[in-house]
N, C-alpha and C positions, 0 to 999 in steps of 0.2 A: 504494500500500500504506500509506504514511504517513497519507494522508487517511482511509482506512478505520479505522485504529487510533485516530486522533483522534476520528472520529465515534463509534466504539464507546465510548471513554472518556467522551465528553460524554453519551451516552445512559445509561451506567452511573451517572454522577454525578447526573443528573436523576432516575433511578429511586431511588437511595439517598436523595436529598433528599426526594422525594415520600413514600417510606416513612417517613422520620423525621418529616416534617411531619404525616402522618396519624396516627401513633402518639402524638403529643404531646397531652396532655389539658389542656383549659383549666381554670382554677381554678373550684371550685364556689361558687356564690352563690345567694342567694334561697331561697324556700320550696319544699319538695317537695310541691307541690299543683297539680293541674290541675282546675279547675271551669269548664267551657266555655272552657278555655284562659286563664282569668283568675285569676292567683294572688293578687289583692287581695281575693277573696271570703272566703278563710279563711287561716289561718296554721298551718303545721306546723313543729314545732321540729326540723327536719332539713335538712341541706344537699342540694343537687342533686348528682349524679343519684340517689343512693340511700344508705341506711344500709349501712355495711360491717361485717359481723361479723368479717371477716378470716378467719384459719384456724379451721375448725370441725372437730373430731374426731368421727367417727361413734361411736367407743368412749365418748366422754364424754357423749353424749346430746343432748337438745334444748337449743336456745338461744332466748332471747326478748328482745324489745325493745319499748319503749313509744313510740308516736308521739302527741304531744299536739297536738290540733286545736282551734283557737280560731276561733269565728265572729266575724269582724271586720266584719260587715255590720250594718245596722240592722233586719234582719228575720230570722225563723226560717229555718234551713236544715233541711229534713226529710230524714233518711237513710232511704231506702226499703229498700235491700238492701245486703248485704255478701257478698263472696266473694273467694277467693284464686285465684291463677293455677295452683296446683299442689296435689296431694293431700298433699304434704309440709309444707304450711303451714296453720296454723289462726289465726284472729283472734277476739279478744274485745273488746267495747266496754265501757269503764268510764264510766258516766254521772256527772254532777256530784252526784247524790244518793247515790252509792256503789253503786248497782245495777250488776251485771255481766251482759252479754248475750253469748250465744254458746255453743258455738263456731260460727264460720262457716268454711266451707272451700270447696273446689273443687266446683262443681256438675257433674253429668253423669257422674260416675264411680261411680254406684250408692251413693254415700255417703248417710248420713242427715242431712247438714248442712242446716240451714235457711238460706235466703238472706234471708228477710223480717226487717226491722228495725222500721221505723215509729217512729223517734225524732226529735224536733225538737231542734236545737241552737239555743238562744236567743242573741240578740246578746250578745257578751262571754263566753259560756259556753265552757268547755273540756271536751272529752271526750278520753279516752285510748283508742287502739287498741293493744291488746297483741297482738303477733305472735309466734307460736311456730313455730320451724322445726325439723323433725326431720331431721337429716342422714343418718340410716340408712334413711329411707323408701324410697329407690331401690336399696338394697343396694349391692354392690360396683361396679355400673355408675354409681352416683351420685357417684363421686369426681371432683373438679375444680371449676371455677368454675361458680357458679349465679347466676341473678338471678330474683327472684320479685316479684309485685305483689299488693297487697291493694287492692281497689276498693270504695269506698262509693258507691252510686248515690243521687242526689237528683234532685228536680225541676229543679235547676239544672245537672245534668250529673254526670259521674263525678268522684270525688275519689280520687286514686291515691297510694299509698305504696309505695315500692320498697325492697328490700334485696338485698344480694349477700353471697356468702361463697365461700370456697374450701374444699371438703369434703376432708378427709383421712381415712385409715382410722383 
């Protein structure tokens, strides 16, 4: 009987330790960009894993954030398409000449959002991706933690920007 209790205690300690270890988050470092898995192609001014809006109230309306993207290569990067992972999110591109393109949204939901961009980011140029999140888009069932992605497609692969929030009434 004593061996059974010892065995159960050891298993319980191991399970608690595993739970605590899995729940621990490592510190965020680097650029929030994936372009063929190579973050040296571009630079985005955000930490990994995502920009965090924190608590966002449905009653207070939309929140927005700008992601600055710098082409750190020695050749143009052409952005062919832009889209968001959810209908609650819109993205606009602000170009170096001051022109704004968009809105871009989630495709496939009968929306009128265009996905086509066709803009080249020259070496050293910075563009801004303005992301607008509507916390009320999903109604009362949208309360809680969310994560969304904005994807810019290029000939070199996708460039992703992520954000998260905790939606409150």
